[in-house]
C-alpha positions as CSV (number, residue, x, y, z in Angstrom):
1,M,148.0,-22.5,35.3
2,L,146.4,-19.4,33.7
3,S,147.5,-20.4,30.2
4,A,145.4,-23.6,30.5
5,R,142.1,-21.9,31.6
6,L,142.0,-18.3,30.3
7,P,141.9,-19.1,26.5
8,S,139.0,-21.6,27.1
9,A,137.2,-19.0,29.3
10,L,137.5,-16.4,26.6
11,E,136.5,-18.8,23.8
12,S,133.4,-20.1,25.7
13,G,132.2,-16.6,26.6
14,L,132.6,-17.2,30.3
15,F,135.0,-14.2,30.4
16,L,133.6,-11.5,28.1
17,L,136.1,-8.7,27.5
18,P,134.6,-5.2,27.0
19,E,135.3,-3.7,23.6
20,D,137.7,-1.1,24.9
21,G,139.5,-0.1,28.1
22,D,142.5,-1.4,29.9
23,I,142.7,-5.0,31.1
24,L,144.6,-5.6,34.3
25,I,146.5,-8.8,34.9
26,F,147.7,-9.3,38.5
27,A,151.1,-11.0,38.8
28,P,150.8,-13.7,36.1
29,E,153.2,-16.7,36.3
30,T,156.3,-16.2,34.3
31,E,155.4,-19.0,32.0
32,A,151.8,-17.8,31.5
33,D,151.0,-17.2,27.8
34,L,149.0,-13.9,27.5
35,S,148.7,-14.0,23.7
36,T,145.0,-14.5,23.8
37,L,144.6,-11.0,25.2
38,P,145.0,-7.7,23.2
39,K,148.5,-6.7,24.3
40,D,147.9,-3.0,23.6
41,R,145.2,-3.0,26.3
42,V,147.0,-5.1,28.9
43,I,148.5,-3.7,32.0
44,I,150.4,-6.2,34.2
45,I,150.3,-5.4,37.9
46,D,153.5,-6.8,39.4
47,D,156.2,-5.6,41.8
48,F,158.7,-8.4,41.6
49,Y,161.7,-7.0,39.8
50,P,162.7,-10.0,37.6
51,N,159.2,-10.6,36.4
52,V,158.7,-6.9,35.7
53,E,161.8,-6.8,33.6
54,M,160.8,-10.0,31.7
55,R,157.3,-8.7,30.9
56,K,158.7,-5.3,29.8
57,A,161.1,-7.1,27.4
58,Q,158.0,-8.8,26.0
59,G,156.5,-5.5,25.2
60,F,153.9,-5.3,28.0
61,R,153.1,-2.3,30.1
62,V,153.9,-3.1,33.7
63,Q,152.9,-1.1,36.8
64,Q,153.1,-1.4,40.6
65,Q,150.1,0.7,41.2
66,L,146.6,0.3,39.8
67,P,145.2,2.9,37.4
68,D,142.1,4.8,38.6
69,Q,139.9,2.8,36.3
70,A,140.0,-0.3,34.1
71,A,137.6,-2.3,31.9
72,A,138.4,-5.8,33.1
73,A,140.9,-7.7,35.2
74,V,142.5,-11.1,35.7
75,I,143.7,-11.9,39.2
76,C,146.2,-14.8,39.4
77,M,146.0,-16.2,43.0
78,P,149.2,-15.5,45.1
79,R,150.3,-17.7,47.9
80,S,149.3,-15.1,50.5
81,K,145.6,-15.1,51.4
82,S,145.8,-11.5,52.7
83,L,147.3,-10.4,49.4
84,A,144.7,-12.2,47.4
85,R,141.9,-10.4,49.3
86,K,143.7,-7.1,48.9
87,W,143.9,-7.5,45.1
88,V,140.2,-8.5,44.9
89,A,139.2,-5.5,46.9
90,E,141.4,-3.1,44.8
91,A,140.1,-4.6,41.5
92,C,136.4,-4.4,42.6
93,A,136.9,-0.7,43.5
94,R,138.4,0.2,40.1
95,V,137.3,-2.2,37.5
96,T,134.0,-1.5,35.8
97,G,133.7,-4.8,33.9
98,P,134.2,-8.5,34.7
99,I,137.0,-9.7,37.0
100,A,138.4,-13.2,36.5
101,I,140.1,-15.0,39.4
102,D,142.3,-17.9,38.5
103,G,144.4,-20.3,40.6
104,N,145.5,-23.8,41.1
105,K,143.9,-25.9,43.8
106,T,147.0,-25.5,45.9
107,S,146.8,-21.7,45.8
108,G,143.6,-21.5,47.8
109,I,141.2,-20.9,44.8
110,E,138.4,-22.9,46.5
111,S,138.5,-20.7,49.7
112,I,138.5,-17.4,47.7
113,L,135.6,-18.7,45.6
114,K,133.5,-19.5,48.6
115,A,134.4,-16.1,50.3
116,T,133.6,-14.0,47.2
117,R,130.3,-15.7,46.6
118,K,129.1,-14.5,50.0
119,L,129.7,-10.9,48.9
120,T,128.9,-10.6,45.2
121,P,127.5,-12.6,42.3
122,T,129.9,-14.9,40.5
123,S,129.9,-17.2,37.5
124,D,130.2,-20.9,37.7
125,A,133.8,-22.0,38.1
126,F,135.6,-23.3,35.0
127,S,137.8,-26.3,36.1
128,R,140.9,-27.4,34.2
129,A,144.5,-28.4,34.8
130,H,144.2,-28.8,38.6
131,G,142.7,-25.4,39.1
132,K,139.7,-23.1,38.6
133,L,138.8,-19.8,37.0
134,F,135.6,-17.9,37.9
135,I,134.2,-14.4,37.2
136,L,133.1,-11.7,39.6
137,L,130.2,-10.2,37.6
138,P,130.0,-6.4,37.1
139,V,127.2,-5.2,39.5
140,A,126.5,-2.0,41.3
141,Q,128.1,-1.5,44.7
142,R,130.6,-4.4,44.0
143,G,133.4,-2.3,45.3
144,E,131.7,-1.5,48.6
145,A,131.1,-5.2,49.3
146,F,134.8,-5.8,49.6
147,T,135.7,-2.8,51.8
148,S,136.8,-5.1,54.7
149,W,139.3,-6.8,52.4
150,H,141.3,-3.7,51.8
151,A,144.7,-3.8,53.4
152,G,148.0,-1.9,53.1
153,M,151.1,-1.3,55.1
154,A,150.5,-1.9,58.8
155,P,152.5,-2.4,62.0
156,G,153.8,-5.9,62.1
157,P,156.2,-7.9,64.3
158,D,158.1,-5.9,66.9
159,G,156.6,-2.7,65.5
160,F,158.1,-3.1,62.0
161,T,155.9,-2.1,59.1
162,T,154.9,-5.0,56.8
163,A,152.3,-5.5,54.1
164,P,150.1,-8.3,52.7
165,G,152.2,-10.8,50.7
166,V,155.7,-9.9,51.9
167,F,157.8,-12.6,53.4
168,S,157.3,-13.0,57.1
169,E,154.5,-10.4,57.2
170,S,153.2,-11.4,60.6
171,K,156.2,-12.6,62.5
172,I,160.0,-12.4,62.4
173,D,161.4,-15.2,60.4
174,K,163.2,-17.7,62.6
175,G,166.1,-18.1,60.2
176,S,166.7,-14.4,60.1
177,S,166.6,-14.3,63.9
178,V,169.2,-17.0,64.1
179,L,171.5,-15.2,61.7
180,A,171.1,-11.9,63.6
181,S,172.1,-13.6,66.8
182,V,175.5,-14.7,65.5
183,L,176.6,-11.8,63.4
184,P,179.7,-10.2,64.8
185,S,179.5,-6.9,66.7
186,R,181.8,-5.4,64.1
187,P,180.9,-7.1,60.8
188,G,182.5,-4.5,58.5
189,R,182.2,-1.0,57.2
190,R,180.3,-1.6,54.0
191,I,177.5,-4.3,54.0
192,A,175.0,-5.6,51.5
193,D,171.8,-7.4,52.6
194,L,170.7,-9.6,49.7
195,G,166.9,-10.3,49.7
196,A,166.5,-7.9,52.6
197,G,162.7,-8.1,52.7
198,W,161.2,-5.4,55.0
199,G,164.6,-4.8,56.6
200,Y,164.8,-6.8,59.8
201,L,168.5,-7.8,59.4
202,S,169.6,-4.4,58.0
203,A,167.8,-2.5,60.8
204,G,169.7,-4.6,63.4
205,M,173.1,-4.0,61.8
206,L,172.5,-0.3,61.6
207,Q,172.5,-0.2,65.4
208,N,176.3,-0.3,65.0
209,P,177.8,3.2,64.7
210,D,180.9,1.8,63.0
211,I,179.0,0.7,59.9
212,E,179.3,3.3,57.0
213,T,176.8,1.8,54.5
214,V,174.2,-0.9,54.3
215,H,172.9,-1.7,50.8
216,I,169.4,-3.0,51.1
217,I,168.6,-5.1,48.1
218,E,165.1,-6.6,47.5
219,A,163.2,-7.8,44.4
220,S,159.7,-7.1,45.9
221,K,159.0,-3.4,45.6
222,T,156.3,-3.7,48.3
223,A,158.8,-5.2,50.7
224,L,161.4,-2.6,49.9
225,D,158.8,0.2,50.5
226,C,158.2,-1.4,53.9
227,A,162.0,-1.4,54.6
228,Q,162.1,2.3,53.7
229,K,159.4,2.9,56.3
230,N,161.3,0.8,58.9
231,I,164.8,2.3,58.3
232,T,165.3,6.0,58.1
233,D,169.0,5.9,58.8
234,P,170.9,7.8,56.1
235,R,173.5,5.1,55.9
236,A,170.9,2.8,54.3
237,K,170.9,2.6,50.5
238,F,167.8,1.0,49.0
239,H,168.0,-1.0,45.7
240,W,165.0,-2.5,43.9
241,G,166.7,-5.2,41.9
242,D,167.6,-8.9,41.4
243,A,169.9,-10.1,44.1
244,R,171.2,-12.8,41.7
245,S,172.7,-10.3,39.3
246,I,172.8,-6.8,40.9
247,R,176.1,-4.8,40.9
248,L,177.0,-2.0,43.3
249,S,179.1,1.0,42.7
250,E,181.8,-0.3,45.1
251,P,182.7,-3.7,46.6
252,V,181.4,-4.4,50.1
253,D,183.2,-6.0,53.1
254,V,180.3,-8.2,54.1
255,V,177.2,-9.8,52.5
256,V,174.4,-11.1,54.7
257,T,171.5,-13.1,53.3
258,N,168.6,-15.3,54.1
259,P,167.9,-16.3,50.5
260,P,164.6,-17.6,49.2
261,F,164.5,-21.2,48.0
262,H,160.9,-21.5,46.6
263,V,159.4,-20.5,43.2
264,G,155.7,-20.5,44.0
265,R,155.2,-23.5,46.2
266,A,158.0,-25.6,44.6
267,A,161.4,-25.9,46.3
268,E,164.1,-24.5,44.1
269,P,167.5,-24.5,45.8
270,T,169.2,-23.0,42.7
271,L,167.5,-19.7,43.5
272,G,169.4,-19.5,46.8
273,Q,172.6,-20.7,45.2
274,A,172.4,-17.9,42.7
275,F,172.3,-15.4,45.6
276,L,175.5,-17.0,47.0
277,T,177.3,-16.9,43.6
278,N,176.6,-13.2,43.2
279,A,177.6,-12.5,46.7
280,A,181.1,-13.5,45.8
281,E,181.1,-10.9,43.0
282,L,180.0,-8.1,45.3
283,L,182.6,-8.6,48.0
284,T,186.1,-7.2,48.4
285,P,189.0,-9.7,47.9
286,K,189.0,-10.4,51.7
287,G,185.2,-10.1,52.1
288,T,182.9,-12.4,54.1
289,L,179.5,-13.8,53.4
290,W,177.0,-14.8,56.2
291,V,174.1,-16.9,55.0
292,V,171.3,-18.7,56.9
293,A,169.4,-21.6,55.4
294,N,167.3,-24.6,56.2
295,Q,169.5,-27.4,57.5
296,G,168.9,-29.6,54.4
297,L,169.6,-27.1,51.7
298,P,172.7,-28.0,49.6
299,Y,174.6,-24.7,49.8
300,E,178.0,-25.9,50.9
301,A,179.2,-27.1,47.5
302,T,178.3,-23.7,45.9
303,L,180.1,-21.8,48.6
304,K,183.2,-24.0,48.4
305,E,183.3,-23.3,44.6
306,H,183.3,-19.5,45.1
307,F,185.1,-19.0,48.5
308,R,188.4,-20.1,50.0
309,T,187.0,-21.0,53.4
310,V,183.5,-22.2,54.4
311,D,182.4,-22.9,58.0
312,Q,179.2,-23.8,59.7
313,V,178.8,-21.4,62.6
314,V,175.7,-22.7,64.2
315,L,172.9,-25.2,63.8
316,E,169.7,-24.2,65.6
317,S,166.0,-25.0,65.2
318,G,166.6,-26.6,61.9
319,F,168.6,-23.7,60.5
320,K,172.3,-23.5,59.8
321,V,174.4,-20.3,59.5
322,L,177.3,-20.6,57.1
323,K,180.3,-18.2,57.0
324,A,182.3,-18.0,53.8
325,M,185.4,-16.0,53.5
326,I,187.7,-14.7,50.7
327,P,186.0,-14.9,47.3
328,N,187.7,-17.3,45.0
329,T,189.2,-15.3,42.2
330,R,189.8,-18.4,40.1
331,S,186.0,-19.1,40.0
332,R,185.5,-15.5,38.9
333,A,188.0,-15.9,36.0
334,K,186.0,-18.9,34.7
335,R,182.9,-16.7,34.3
């Protein structure tokens, strides 16, 4: 992780920080220790709501957009190759000094190292803790070398707008497709879509004229921006927030969700379980939750704790759709 390599790179002189100017840190891991950097000069570039709030609470400046110019940057490799290339291109266009690229072996650091070396001078790679860190050296025309790596919002599957790094950026997620196929024609008047992504499920539900409101809730600001491009219906209400804890101004009749279950590359079922727990808090006393999940995920016990009835509606292509009805007021009282 970054905390294992960045301090050594700074101490050894591999990564030499300019004496002044902003230092951009692209989406550091939540556990990354940034204490070796001058906090007053650091700007964290991150659009994931829980991480943004955490870093703000630590006293960091956090932005979703890059400033016009910065003195140095550290890019923490994301899972998405297209997003990694976008970040490198953006940093090269705006950063005047050195750019460090850090990542574990599983994040694709080797491939990005080979690709960047074909376009601009780099340092030797510093290896430690199952990963590498290397530096793009400050040279003239560095930004122009990465012009082809620039990417932004673009037409995606079925004409929907997506962007590098968002979930299912190049195709409609199979689980969401399965869930959409079994939702009732009249699901309810007020609906919340937890973890809505770029809006596939919400767009489908808004085809129904009987629906009054769909609350589109998403932690990724980039994905939410795509959803706002994809859905112009005035009944859609967009919320950048944490689906595990968000509260709405009024209860909803239905919650639909295709919750995430990974943190980085590691499976973390408790993430999806937190979505389901909060869904019970958002619903009316007679409300209904529809959730799609990989067949092996252990969501039934969580649903039975928070809802009176739980049924499996369909099992298809390795995905299950579960329907939970009537939030359990006793479980709410315990909290």
